[in-house]
C-alpha positions in Angstrom: 3.1 5.2 14.9 3.8 2.2 16.2 7.3 2.2 14.5 7.9 5.7 16.1 7.4 4.7 19.5 8.0 1.1 19.4 11.6 1.3 17.7 13.0 3.9 20.2 11.4 2.1 23.2 12.5 -1.4 22.1 16.1 0.0 21.8 16.3 1.2 25.2 14.4 -1.7 26.7 16.9 -4.0 24.6 19.8 -2.1 26.0 18.8 -2.0 29.7 18.1 -6.1 29.5 21.7 -6.7 28.0 23.4 -4.4 30.8 21.6 -6.6 33.2 22.2 -10.0 31.2 25.9 -9.0 30.4 26.4 -7.7 33.9 25.3 -11.0 35.3 27.6 -13.2 32.8 30.8 -10.8 33.6 30.8 -9.8 29.6 31.4 -6.3 28.2 28.0 -4.6 27.8 28.9 -2.2 24.7 25.7 -2.3 22.4 26.1 -1.0 19.0 23.0 -0.5 16.9 23.3 0.3 13.3 20.9 2.9 12.3 20.7 2.3 8.7 19.6 -1.1 9.3 17.0 -0.1 11.7 15.7 2.5 9.2 15.6 -0.2 6.2 14.1 -2.8 8.8 11.4 0.0 9.4 11.1 0.8 6.1 10.4 -3.5 4.8 7.8 -3.3 7.8 5.7 -0.5 6.6 5.6 -2.0 2.8 5.2 -5.5 3.9 2.0 -4.3 5.7 0.8 -2.3 3.0 1.3 -5.5 0.7 -0.4 -7.7 3.1 -3.4 -5.4 3.5 -4.2 -4.8 -0.3 -6.0 -8.1 -0.4 -8.4 -7.4 2.7 -8.5 -3.9 1.4 -9.5 -4.8 -2.5 -12.0 -7.5 -1.2 -13.8 -5.1 1.6 -14.1 -2.0 -1.4 -16.0 -4.7 -3.6 -18.7 -4.9 -0.5 -21.9 -3.0 -0.7 -22.6 -2.3 2.7 -26.4 -1.3 2.4 -26.9 -4.3 0.3 -25.2 -6.4 3.0 -27.3 -4.9 6.1 -30.5 -5.4 4.4 -30.1 -9.0 3.6 -29.5 -9.8 7.5 
């Protein structure tokens, strides 16, 4: 969900910020975004998050909540 909202909002905010900065410097404010690159980065981010979450998920799956709660 964060990627679905974050990528378009980030693009819009980035374009606006660049237009403001470019007008201040007197340079052209043409912005190009490579959609295949954005899709690849988004997919890579999801894959990296899944790989990073594997370790904690494996650890949590081995815990027995009832036994842990009784020991406190």
